[in-house]
PDB file as gemmi writes it, atoms N, CA and C in Angstrom:
CRYST1    1.000    1.000    1.000  90.00  90.00  90.00 P 1                      
ATOM      1  N   MET A   1       0.770  -1.271  -0.212  1.00  0.00           N  
ATOM      2  CA  MET A   1      -0.337  -0.167  -0.266  1.00  0.00           C  
ATOM      3  C   MET A   1       0.783   0.811   0.153  1.00  0.00           C  
ATOM      4  N   ALA A   2       1.850   1.264   1.004  1.00  0.00           N  
ATOM      5  CA  ALA A   2       2.969   3.102   0.826  1.00  0.00           C  
ATOM      6  C   ALA A   2       3.742   2.848  -0.121  1.00  0.00           C  
ATOM      7  N   ASP A   3       4.067   1.571  -0.865  1.00  0.00           N  
ATOM      8  CA  ASP A   3       4.806   1.420  -2.458  1.00  0.00           C  
ATOM      9  C   ASP A   3       3.515   2.469  -3.509  1.00  0.00           C  
ATOM     10  N   ASP A   4       2.072   1.761  -3.746  1.00  0.00           N  
ATOM     11  CA  ASP A   4       1.362   2.489  -4.444  1.00  0.00           C  
ATOM     12  C   ASP A   4       1.145   4.472  -3.843  1.00  0.00           C  
ATOM     13  N   ALA A   5       0.814   4.441  -2.851  1.00  0.00           N  
ATOM     14  CA  ALA A   5       1.090   6.179  -2.922  1.00  0.00           C  
ATOM     15  C   ALA A   5       2.361   6.460  -3.062  1.00  0.00           C  
ATOM     16  N   TYR A   6       3.412   5.624  -2.990  1.00  0.00           N  
ATOM     17  CA  TYR A   6       5.362   6.444  -3.249  1.00  0.00           C  
ATOM     18  C   TYR A   6       5.207   6.269  -4.805  1.00  0.00           C  
ATOM     19  N   ASP A   7       4.883   4.904  -5.809  1.00  0.00           N  
ATOM     20  CA  ASP A   7       4.605   5.539  -6.953  1.00  0.00           C  
ATOM     21  C   ASP A   7       3.653   6.339  -7.303  1.00  0.00           C  
ATOM     22  N   GLU A   8       2.574   6.505  -6.606  1.00  0.00           N  
ATOM     23  CA  GLU A   8       1.484   7.505  -7.682  1.00  0.00           C  
ATOM     24  C   GLU A   8       2.248   9.126  -7.703  1.00  0.00           C  
ATOM     25  N   ARG A   9       2.584   9.563  -5.995  1.00  0.00           N  
ATOM     26  CA  ARG A   9       3.337  10.256  -6.194  1.00  0.00           C  
ATOM     27  C   ARG A   9       4.703  10.688  -6.897  1.00  0.00           C  
ATOM     28  N   PHE A  10       5.313  10.138  -7.047  1.00  0.00           N  
ATOM     29  CA  PHE A  10       6.100   9.930  -8.216  1.00  0.00           C  
ATOM     30  C   PHE A  10       6.060  10.496  -9.879  1.00  0.00           C  
ATOM     31  N   GLU A  11       4.627   9.380  -9.849  1.00  0.00           N  
ATOM     32  CA  GLU A  11       4.377   9.687 -11.071  1.00  0.00           C  
ATOM     33  C   GLU A  11       4.291  11.006 -11.311  1.00  0.00           C  
ATOM     34  N   GLN A  12       3.537  11.714 -10.629  1.00  0.00           N  
ATOM     35  CA  GLN A  12       2.722  13.026  -9.995  1.00  0.00           C  
ATOM     36  C   GLN A  12       3.596  14.359 -10.528  1.00  0.00           C  
ATOM     37  N   PHE A  13       4.967  13.545  -9.922  1.00  0.00           N  
ATOM     38  CA  PHE A  13       6.148  14.869  -9.527  1.00  0.00           C  
ATOM     39  C   PHE A  13       6.618  14.429 -11.023  1.00  0.00           C  
ATOM     40  N   GLU A  14       6.689  13.564 -11.785  1.00  0.00           N  
ATOM     41  CA  GLU A  14       6.956  13.461 -12.918  1.00  0.00           C  
ATOM     42  C   GLU A  14       6.363  14.255 -13.389  1.00  0.00           C  
ATOM     43  N   ASP A  15       4.855  13.873 -13.550  1.00  0.00           N  
ATOM     44  CA  ASP A  15       4.194  14.589 -14.565  1.00  0.00           C  
ATOM     45  C   ASP A  15       4.482  16.159 -14.737  1.00  0.00           C  
ATOM     46  N   MET A  16       4.249  16.606 -13.344  1.00  0.00           N  
ATOM     47  CA  MET A  16       4.729  18.499 -13.062  1.00  0.00           C  
ATOM     48  C   MET A  16       6.021  18.801 -14.070  1.00  0.00           C  
ATOM     49  N   VAL A  17       7.107  18.014 -13.680  1.00  0.00           N  
ATOM     50  CA  VAL A  17       8.260  18.107 -14.069  1.00  0.00           C  
ATOM     51  C   VAL A  17       8.291  18.141 -15.401  1.00  0.00           C  
ATOM     52  N   ARG A  18       6.926  17.500 -16.205  1.00  0.00           N  
ATOM     53  CA  ARG A  18       7.431  16.932 -18.008  1.00  0.00           C  
ATOM     54  C   ARG A  18       6.344  18.210 -18.304  1.00  0.00           C  
ATOM     55  N   ARG A  19       5.287  18.358 -17.326  1.00  0.00           N  
ATOM     56  CA  ARG A  19       4.966  20.246 -18.176  1.00  0.00           C  
ATOM     57  C   ARG A  19       5.805  21.366 -17.780  1.00  0.00           C  
ATOM     58  N   LEU A  20       6.662  21.547 -17.021  1.00  0.00           N  
ATOM     59  CA  LEU A  20       7.368  22.212 -16.973  1.00  0.00           C  
ATOM     60  C   LEU A  20       8.243  22.686 -17.246  1.00  0.00           C  
ATOM     61  N   THR A  21       9.431  21.740 -17.860  1.00  0.00           N  
ATOM     62  CA  THR A  21      10.033  21.282 -18.938  1.00  0.00           C  
ATOM     63  C   THR A  21       8.931  21.866 -20.309  1.00  0.00           C  
ATOM     64  N   ALA A  22       7.594  21.895 -20.852  1.00  0.00           N  
ATOM     65  CA  ALA A  22       7.626  22.050 -21.884  1.00  0.00           C  
ATOM     66  C   ALA A  22       6.798  23.229 -21.797  1.00  0.00           C  
ATOM     67  N   MET A  23       6.417  24.230 -20.186  1.00  0.00           N  
ATOM     68  CA  MET A  23       5.904  25.211 -20.671  1.00  0.00           C  
ATOM     69  C   MET A  23       7.316  25.942 -20.051  1.00  0.00           C  
ATOM     70  N   LEU A  24       8.521  25.616 -20.149  1.00  0.00           N  
ATOM     71  CA  LEU A  24       9.600  26.523 -20.602  1.00  0.00           C  
ATOM     72  C   LEU A  24      10.454  26.222 -21.964  1.00  0.00           C  
ATOM     73  N   VAL A  25       9.991  25.574 -22.016  1.00  0.00           N  
ATOM     74  CA  VAL A  25      10.484  25.414 -24.032  1.00  0.00           C  
ATOM     75  C   VAL A  25       9.787  26.442 -24.382  1.00  0.00           C  
ATOM     76  N   GLU A  26       8.191  26.768 -24.155  1.00  0.00           N  
ATOM     77  CA  GLU A  26       7.460  27.458 -24.862  1.00  0.00           C  
ATOM     78  C   GLU A  26       7.532  28.948 -24.555  1.00  0.00           C  
ATOM     79  N   GLN A  27       8.100  29.332 -22.985  1.00  0.00           N  
ATOM     80  CA  GLN A  27       8.762  30.396 -22.916  1.00  0.00           C  
ATOM     81  C   GLN A  27       9.989  31.065 -23.409  1.00  0.00           C  
ATOM     82  N   ARG A  28      10.871  29.769 -24.062  1.00  0.00           N  
ATOM     83  CA  ARG A  28      11.618  30.500 -24.617  1.00  0.00           C  
ATOM     84  C   ARG A  28      11.714  30.363 -25.700  1.00  0.00           C  
ATOM     85  N   THR A  29      10.968  29.811 -26.709  1.00  0.00           N  
ATOM     86  CA  THR A  29      10.420  30.153 -27.671  1.00  0.00           C  
ATOM     87  C   THR A  29       9.625  32.084 -28.003  1.00  0.00           C  
ATOM     88  N   PHE A  30       9.049  31.659 -27.177  1.00  0.00           N  
ATOM     89  CA  PHE A  30       8.347  33.215 -27.146  1.00  0.00           C  
ATOM     90  C   PHE A  30       9.040  34.492 -26.932  1.00  0.00           C  
ATOM     91  N   ASN A  31      10.134  34.041 -25.633  1.00  0.00           N  
ATOM     92  CA  ASN A  31      10.979  34.893 -25.546  1.00  0.00           C  
ATOM     93  C   ASN A  31      11.796  35.575 -26.591  1.00  0.00           C  
ATOM     94  N   GLN A  32      12.688  33.842 -27.304  1.00  0.00           N  
ATOM     95  CA  GLN A  32      12.905  34.328 -28.427  1.00  0.00           C  
ATOM     96  C   GLN A  32      12.614  35.661 -29.977  1.00  0.00           C  
ATOM     97  N   GLN A  33      11.322  34.911 -30.245  1.00  0.00           N  
ATOM     98  CA  GLN A  33      10.279  35.876 -31.221  1.00  0.00           C  
ATOM     99  C   GLN A  33       9.600  37.828 -30.064  1.00  0.00           C  
ATOM    100  N   ILE A  34       9.751  37.529 -29.002  1.00  0.00           N  
ATOM    101  CA  ILE A  34       9.705  39.081 -27.882  1.00  0.00           C  
ATOM    102  C   ILE A  34      10.939  39.703 -29.171  1.00  0.00           C  
ATOM    103  N   ALA A  35      12.611  39.127 -28.265  1.00  0.00           N  
ATOM    104  CA  ALA A  35      13.637  39.373 -29.393  1.00  0.00           C  
ATOM    105  C   ALA A  35      13.617  40.101 -30.015  1.00  0.00           C  
ATOM    106  N   GLY A  36      13.168  39.162 -30.896  1.00  0.00           N  
ATOM    107  CA  GLY A  36      13.111  40.056 -32.770  1.00  0.00           C  
ATOM    108  C   GLY A  36      12.412  40.981 -33.226  1.00  0.00           C  
ATOM    109  N   LEU A  37      11.444  40.974 -32.317  1.00  0.00           N  
ATOM    110  CA  LEU A  37      10.015  41.209 -32.549  1.00  0.00           C  
ATOM    111  C   LEU A  37      10.746  43.135 -32.162  1.00  0.00           C  
ATOM    112  N   LEU A  38      11.744  43.050 -30.956  1.00  0.00           N  
ATOM    113  CA  LEU A  38      12.471  44.527 -29.737  1.00  0.00           C  
ATOM    114  C   LEU A  38      13.382  45.256 -31.381  1.00  0.00           C  
ATOM    115  N   GLN A  39      14.433  43.943 -31.720  1.00  0.00           N  
ATOM    116  CA  GLN A  39      15.169  44.313 -32.429  1.00  0.00           C  
ATOM    117  C   GLN A  39      14.539  45.383 -33.354  1.00  0.00           C  
ATOM    118  N   GLU A  40      13.420  44.325 -33.894  1.00  0.00           N  
ATOM    119  CA  GLU A  40      12.985  44.970 -35.423  1.00  0.00           C  
ATOM    120  C   GLU A  40      12.240  46.540 -34.515  1.00  0.00           C  
ATOM    121  N   GLN A  41      11.535  46.596 -33.496  1.00  0.00           N  
ATOM    122  CA  GLN A  41      11.134  48.644 -33.350  1.00  0.00           C  
ATOM    123  C   GLN A  41      12.142  49.220 -32.923  1.00  0.00           C  
ATOM    124  N   ARG A  42      13.543  48.919 -32.416  1.00  0.00           N  
ATOM    125  CA  ARG A  42      15.234  49.735 -31.997  1.00  0.00           C  
ATOM    126  C   ARG A  42      14.964  49.932 -33.881  1.00  0.00           C  
ATOM    127  N   GLU A  43      14.997  49.258 -34.922  1.00  0.00           N  
ATOM    128  CA  GLU A  43      15.680  49.672 -35.675  1.00  0.00           C  
ATOM    129  C   GLU A  43      14.264  50.693 -36.502  1.00  0.00           C  
ATOM    130  N   PHE A  44      13.427  50.098 -36.481  1.00  0.00           N  
ATOM    131  CA  PHE A  44      12.190  51.217 -36.435  1.00  0.00           C  
ATOM    132  C   PHE A  44      12.580  52.459 -36.377  1.00  0.00           C  
ATOM    133  N   ASN A  45      12.620  52.579 -34.382  1.00  0.00           N  
ATOM    134  CA  ASN A  45      13.141  53.847 -34.766  1.00  0.00           C  
ATOM    135  C   ASN A  45      14.248  54.581 -35.052  1.00  0.00           C  
ATOM    136  N   ARG A  46      15.492  54.175 -34.950  1.00  0.00           N  
ATOM    137  CA  ARG A  46      16.679  54.555 -35.686  1.00  0.00           C  
ATOM    138  C   ARG A  46      16.532  55.314 -36.829  1.00  0.00           C  
ATOM    139  N   ARG A  47      15.187  54.689 -37.829  1.00  0.00           N  
ATOM    140  CA  ARG A  47      14.817  54.805 -38.917  1.00  0.00           C  
ATOM    141  C   ARG A  47      14.505  56.170 -38.438  1.00  0.00           C  
ATOM    142  N   GLN A  48      12.892  56.568 -38.115  1.00  0.00           N  
ATOM    143  CA  GLN A  48      12.310  57.087 -37.928  1.00  0.00           C  
ATOM    144  C   GLN A  48      12.712  58.449 -37.466  1.00  0.00           C  
ATOM    145  N   VAL A  49      13.743  58.572 -36.320  1.00  0.00           N  
ATOM    146  CA  VAL A  49      14.861  59.201 -36.209  1.00  0.00           C  
ATOM    147  C   VAL A  49      15.565  60.039 -36.805  1.00  0.00           C  
ATOM    148  N   GLU A  50      15.731  59.595 -38.151  1.00  0.00           N  
ATOM    149  CA  GLU A  50      16.750  60.214 -38.967  1.00  0.00           C  
ATOM    150  C   GLU A  50      15.402  60.685 -40.153  1.00  0.00           C  
ATOM    151  N   ILE A  51      14.729  60.361 -40.252  1.00  0.00           N  
ATOM    152  CA  ILE A  51      13.326  60.688 -40.465  1.00  0.00           C  
ATOM    153  C   ILE A  51      12.643  62.617 -40.896  1.00  0.00           C  
ATOM    154  N   ASN A  52      12.288  62.178 -38.817  1.00  0.00           N  
ATOM    155  CA  ASN A  52      12.162  63.208 -38.396  1.00  0.00           C  
ATOM    156  C   ASN A  52      13.245  64.478 -38.287  1.00  0.00           C  
ATOM    157  N   ASP A  53      14.626  63.828 -38.023  1.00  0.00           N  
ATOM    158  CA  ASP A  53      15.525  64.572 -38.334  1.00  0.00           C  
ATOM    159  C   ASP A  53      15.655  65.577 -40.014  1.00  0.00           C  
ATOM    160  N   ARG A  54      15.745  64.229 -41.000  1.00  0.00           N  
ATOM    161  CA  ARG A  54      15.491  65.176 -42.424  1.00  0.00           C  
ATOM    162  C   ARG A  54      13.705  65.837 -42.484  1.00  0.00           C  
ATOM    163  N   LEU A  55      12.587  65.283 -42.045  1.00  0.00           N  
ATOM    164  CA  LEU A  55      12.033  66.226 -41.808  1.00  0.00           C  
ATOM    165  C   LEU A  55      11.801  67.627 -41.282  1.00  0.00           C  
ATOM    166  N   GLU A  56      12.386  68.301 -39.802  1.00  0.00           N  
ATOM    167  CA  GLU A  56      12.865  69.462 -40.048  1.00  0.00           C  
ATOM    168  C   GLU A  56      13.364  70.248 -40.957  1.00  0.00           C  
ATOM    169  N   ILE A  57      14.491  69.684 -41.498  1.00  0.00           N  
ATOM    170  CA  ILE A  57      15.343  70.397 -42.493  1.00  0.00           C  
ATOM    171  C   ILE A  57      14.584  70.388 -43.786  1.00  0.00           C  
ATOM    172  N   THR A  58      13.173  70.053 -43.877  1.00  0.00           N  
ATOM    173  CA  THR A  58      12.810  70.377 -45.318  1.00  0.00           C  
ATOM    174  C   THR A  58      11.762  71.446 -44.893  1.00  0.00           C  
ATOM    175  N   GLN A  59      11.366  71.223 -43.883  1.00  0.00           N  
ATOM    176  CA  GLN A  59       9.948  72.442 -43.273  1.00  0.00           C  
ATOM    177  C   GLN A  59      11.170  73.605 -43.128  1.00  0.00           C  
ATOM    178  N   ALA A  60      12.074  74.044 -42.211  1.00  0.00           N  
ATOM    179  CA  ALA A  60      13.015  75.873 -42.236  1.00  0.00           C  
ATOM    180  C   ALA A  60      13.273  75.637 -44.003  1.00  0.00           C  
ATOM    181  N   ARG A  61      13.247  74.521 -44.985  1.00  0.00           N  
ATOM    182  CA  ARG A  61      13.809  75.437 -46.687  1.00  0.00           C  
ATOM    183  C   ARG A  61      12.250  75.524 -46.157  1.00  0.00           C  
ATOM    184  N   ILE A  62      10.837  75.058 -46.076  1.00  0.00           N  
ATOM    185  CA  ILE A  62      10.055  75.745 -47.020  1.00  0.00           C  
ATOM    186  C   ILE A  62       9.307  76.768 -46.514  1.00  0.00           C  
ATOM    187  N   GLU A  63       9.592  76.661 -45.352  1.00  0.00           N  
ATOM    188  CA  GLU A  63       9.421  78.419 -44.601  1.00  0.00           C  
ATOM    189  C   GLU A  63      10.339  79.330 -45.190  1.00  0.00           C  
ATOM    190  N   THR A  64      11.619  79.152 -45.112  1.00  0.00           N  
ATOM    191  CA  THR A  64      12.319  80.364 -46.266  1.00  0.00           C  
ATOM    192  C   THR A  64      12.531  80.789 -47.472  1.00  0.00           C  
ATOM    193  N   LEU A  65      11.762  79.942 -48.523  1.00  0.00           N  
ATOM    194  CA  LEU A  65      11.237  79.995 -49.984  1.00  0.00           C  
ATOM    195  C   LEU A  65       9.645  80.587 -49.859  1.00  0.00           C  
ATOM    196  N   VAL A  66       8.818  80.148 -48.402  1.00  0.00           N  
ATOM    197  CA  VAL A  66       8.067  80.795 -48.147  1.00  0.00           C  
ATOM    198  C   VAL A  66       7.739  81.988 -48.123  1.00  0.00           C  
ATOM    199  N   ALA A  67       8.844  82.177 -47.292  1.00  0.00           N  
ATOM    200  CA  ALA A  67       9.194  83.726 -46.405  1.00  0.00           C  
ATOM    201  C   ALA A  67       9.365  84.955 -47.492  1.00  0.00           C  
ATOM    202  N   ARG A  68      10.409  84.355 -48.595  1.00  0.00           N  
ATOM    203  CA  ARG A  68      11.085  85.018 -49.465  1.00  0.00           C  
ATOM    204  C   ARG A  68       9.439  85.292 -50.513  1.00  0.00           C  
ATOM    205  N   MET A  69       9.148  84.190 -51.170  1.00  0.00           N  
ATOM    206  CA  MET A  69       8.023  84.319 -51.942  1.00  0.00           C  
ATOM    207  C   MET A  69       6.326  85.567 -51.769  1.00  0.00           C  
ATOM    208  N   LEU A  70       6.368  85.516 -49.538  1.00  0.00           N  
ATOM    209  CA  LEU A  70       5.332  86.347 -49.745  1.00  0.00           C  
ATOM    210  C   LEU A  70       6.040  87.600 -48.639  1.00  0.00           C  
ATOM    211  N   PRO A  71       6.911  88.018 -49.030  1.00  0.00           N  
ATOM    212  CA  PRO A  71       7.123  89.412 -48.153  1.00  0.00           C  
ATOM    213  C   PRO A  71       6.258  89.436 -47.654  1.00  0.00           C  
ATOM    214  N   THR A  72       6.060  90.572 -46.516  1.00  0.00           N  
ATOM    215  CA  THR A  72       4.972  90.668 -45.544  1.00  0.00           C  
ATOM    216  C   THR A  72       5.496  92.334 -44.971  1.00  0.00           C  
ATOM    217  N   GLY A  73       4.923  93.414 -44.921  1.00  0.00           N  
ATOM    218  CA  GLY A  73       5.255  94.627 -44.299  1.00  0.00           C  
ATOM    219  C   GLY A  73       5.062  94.537 -42.740  1.00  0.00           C  
ATOM    220  N   GLU A  74       4.468  95.278 -41.802  1.00  0.00           N  
ATOM    221  CA  GLU A  74       4.350  95.572 -40.234  1.00  0.00           C  
ATOM    222  C   GLU A  74       2.985  95.358 -40.626  1.00  0.00           C  
ATOM    223  N   ASN A  75       2.175  93.701 -39.730  1.00  0.00           N  
ATOM    224  CA  ASN A  75       1.710  93.235 -39.247  1.00  0.00           C  
ATOM    225  C   ASN A  75       0.958  92.401 -40.205  1.00  0.00           C  
ATOM    226  N   GLY A  76       1.618  91.906 -41.292  1.00  0.00           N  
ATOM    227  CA  GLY A  76       1.810  91.315 -42.600  1.00  0.00           C  
ATOM    228  C   GLY A  76       1.147  92.028 -43.682  1.00  0.00           C  
ATOM    229  N   ARG A  77       0.959  93.148 -43.144  1.00  0.00           N  
ATOM    230  CA  ARG A  77       0.499  93.723 -44.778  1.00  0.00           C  
ATOM    231  C   ARG A  77       1.692  94.903 -45.379  1.00  0.00           C  
ATOM    232  N   GLU A  78       1.505  95.238 -46.478  1.00  0.00           N  
ATOM    233  CA  GLU A  78       2.635  95.303 -47.095  1.00  0.00           C  
ATOM    234  C   GLU A  78       2.798  97.028 -46.789  1.00  0.00           C  
ATOM    235  N   ALA A  79       4.182  97.357 -46.982  1.00  0.00           N  
ATOM    236  CA  ALA A  79       3.930  98.998 -46.739  1.00  0.00           C  
ATOM    237  C   ALA A  79       3.497  99.598 -47.719  1.00  0.00           C  
TER     238      ALA A  79                                                      
END                                                                             
């Protein structure tokens, strides 16, 4: 009787270890996927910063051109 209880508890323990091992394998796969996505996001952010920098330069150039094309006097009226 005692051996049966021991065997049953041992089987339960082995089952838990198998399940935990399977969960760890799945978690590792998930973590690798997340790491890949994080790397992609970092690259996207880096490119976005470059785009924003170029956009600021372009905007400044457009403002300069508009100011040259539409000269204004005091209070926005021609003198």
